[in-house]
N, C-alpha and C positions, 0 to 999 in steps of 0.2 A: 587238844587245842589246834594243832596243825595237822594237815592231811599228809598221808604218806607221799603223795606226789610233791608236795611242797618240800618235805624233808629230802626226798630224792633229788630235787632240783638244787637244794643247798649243797648237798654232797657233790653233785656233778659240777657245780660252779666253784668248788673248793672252799666253800664257806663253812662246811661241817664235815665231820668224819665219823666213821663207825669204829667202835672198839668193843670187842667181846659182846656183840649183840646190842649194844647201846649206841645212840647217836649223840655226838657232842658238837656244839657250835664252836667253831674256831674263833675265839674272841679276838684274835689278831685281825680277823676279817670283818668284824662287826662295824668298824668305822666306815669301811668301803661300802658294805652292804647298806648301812644307814644313809650314806651319801646318795646311793642310787635310788632310794625310796623317800628321801627328804626328811630323815630323822637322824638323831645322834646315834653313835655307836653304843652308848650306854642304854639308850632306849631299846635297841635290838637285843642287847645282852639281857635286859630285864624281861623282854618277851620270852627269850629262850629259857631263862631261869624260872619262868612261871610267876614272876613278881608283878607283871603287868600284861595287858592284852592290847593288840593294835586297836586303834579307834576306827570306827566305821569309815571315816573320811580317808584313812590311810590304806584301806583295803585295795582300791584300784591301783595304787602305786605298787603294792606288793604283788598283785596279780600281773602287772605289766613287767616287772623285773623277772618273774618266773619264766617268761617267754624269751628272755635274752640268752644268747649264747655267750661263751667266755670272751670271745673277741669283741662283741658288741658291748658287753659290760666293761671290759678294759678300755675301750674307746671312750665310752661315756665318762668313766673315771678320769681319763686323761684330758677330758674336755673337748674331744673331737666330735661329739654328737650332741 
């Protein structure tokens, strides 16, 4: 469902982590990640769990967040951008 680049970006941003060769979404970060892309944390969790897929209209926001660095993401979450 997700590309390796997307997963690597999530790990780099601290939203996911690797354990014993598997990658897990840090559900404590789902709310923040959802806020950045305009969905709920529960929606992000459902995507990660394979219970749902992002809608076509959500893909541009997901792609835009992939390009954010940690500082820019933190600034957006704090309402500074």
